[in-house]
N, C-alpha and C positions, 0 to 999 in steps of 0.2 A: 481046564484051568484050575489049579489047586492053590487055594489061598494059604494053606499051611506051608507049602513050599515057598511061596512069596514071602511070608512072614519070617521063615527061617533064613532067607537070603538078605533080609534088610540090613543087618549089621555090616555085611560086606559092601552092599551098595552105598550105605552111608559113608563108609571110608572112601569109596571111589568117588562119591559126590563131592566130598571135601577136597580131594586131590584135584578134581576137574575145576571146581570153583577157584581154588587157590592158584592153580597154574594159569587159568584164564585171566584172573585179575592181574597177576604179575606180568604175564605176557602182553596183555592189552596196554597196561601202563607203559611198559618198555617200548612197545610198538608206537604208541602215541608220541613219546619223547623222541624216538629215532625219526619218525615220520615228520614231526614238526621241524626238527633240525635240518633234515634233508630238504624239506620244502622251502625253508627260508634261504638255504644255500642256493637252491635253484632259482628262487624268485629274484634274489639280488645278484645272480650270476657271478658268484665268487670264483675267481680264476682258478683253473685246474681242478679244484675240489668239486665244482659243479659237474664236471665231466665224469669224475669218479662216482658221484652220487647218481647220475643218470644211468651209468653202467650197472650200478648196484640195483637200482629200481627195476631195470629191465630184466636182469638176471633173476632176481627174487620173484617177480611177478610171472615169469615165464618158465619156472621150474616147479614141479609139484612139491608140496611139503614132505610127502613120503620120501622122495629122492633126497631132499635136504637132510632129513633125519637119518637116513641110511648113511649118507656121507659123514655126518657128524659122529654117528655112533660106531661105524665100522671102519671108515677111512682114516679118521684122525688118529686112532691108536697106532696105526702103522707108522706114523711119523713121530710117535712118542707122546701124543697129546690125548690122554684118556680122560673122559668125563663120565659122570653118572648119567643114567638114562633121563632123570628129571632135568639135569642141567642141559643136556642135549635138546630135550623137548622145549625148554624155555628159550634157548638160543634160536632154535628153529622157528618158534612162534613169533619171536621178536623180529627175526630176520625177514620172514614172510610178511608179517603184519606191518612192519615199518615201511615197506615199499608201498603197500596199499594205503596206509595212512598218509604217506607222502603225497600220493596222487590225490587223495581226498582234500588235504590241506591246500595243495596247489590249485585245485579247482576253486576253492574259496578265495584264496589270495588273488587269483586272476580276475575275480569278480569285483575287486576294489577299483574304484575310479582312478585312472592315471593322474587326473587333476589333483587328487589328494596327495599322491606321492610327490608330484612336482611342487605343490605348495609347501610340503614339508621340507623339501630340499631347498626351496627358495628362502626359507627362514633359517636355514643353517642346521637343520636336524641331521644327525649322523645316521648311518644305516641301522645301528643298534636302536636309536631313538625312534626311527621310522618303524622298525619291526615291533617295538614294544608299544608305542602309542597309536600307531595308525594301522599297520598291516595286521598284526595279530588279533586285536579285538574284533575288527570287522570280518577278517578272513575266517576266524574261528566260528563266528556265527553262521557264515555262509557255508562252512564245511560240515556243520552238524549232521545233515542227512547222510552224507557219505561216511562220516565217522561212525554213525549209528549202524549203518549197514555193515561196515567192516567189523565192528564189535561182535555182531551176531555171527558173521562169517567166521571169525577167529575162534569163537567158542565152539562152534560146530567142528572146526578143524582139529580140536583137541581129541576127537575120536580116533584120529590117525595115530596118536601116541601109543596105542595098543601094540603097534608093530615093533616097538622097542621095549615092550613089557613094563610100561609105566602103569601102575595100578589105578587108572582112572575108570570111569563108568563103563566104557566099551570093553576094556580089558577085563574088568570084573565080570561082566556078562558072559564074555567068551570063555573065561576060565570056568565059571560055574556050569555053563552048557557042556564044556568038555568033560567035566567031572561027573555030572548027574543027568545030563541029556534032557533036562526040562526046558526046552527052547522057548515054548510059548510063555511060560511064567517069567523067565529071566528077561526075555526081549520086551515083555509088557512093562516090567519094572524099569528097564532101560529107557523106553519111550517116555514113561511118566517122569523119570528123573530129569531128562533133558527138557521136557515141557515145563517142569517146575522152575528151571533156570531161565529158559528162553522166553516163555510167554509173558511173565511179569516184566522182564527186562525190555522186551519189545514194546510193551504198552508204555513203560516209563520213557523210553527213547522217543516214541511217537509223540507223547505229551511234551517232551523237551523240544522236539523239532517245531511243534506248533507254537510254543512259547517264544522260542528264538525268532521264528518267522514273523510272528505278530509284533515282537519288540523291534525287529529290524525294518519291516515294511508296513506294519499296520495290518489290521484285520481286513 
């Protein structure tokens, strides 16, 4: 293990770190928005659209992100729709993550007492009002554990972006190994970089889960 080699590689890893964090952030936000919309559509059984959403969720959850990225990056140009690698990566992450987030939100929404929904309908609340004032606040709190697990999962999935040459952490490590053959040093930095992202985030999400659980159900 050469610390000099590690030090020389840090600028490249810092750039890869920034790309990983940025793409994870944008992809997770997009996935949460897509997941929430899909879950509400399924919860309120919006005609026709709920069937389309169900098909999307099943398709996304039962196909690997690797295949989705290959399809976006290599198949779409054949029909004249060419996108950059980063755009394909973000679309793939949102596509996959949205399905998992939808399942997480649905689990939380299903935990809401039906009596509250019926009471809201009885006083004349519209579906939008029910979603805003009854379903979402309580359902989101109940969904936090699933959402937290999905966030960690999606960040780790960014390592697959290396297959379409996005310069994130894994791609940076593989490029350096291919050039200089110092596998131990570069893999060590790769592990540390992911640990810097995931360990603090995992602790923060665990703390948030406890706060939400205590606020909802008491200690």
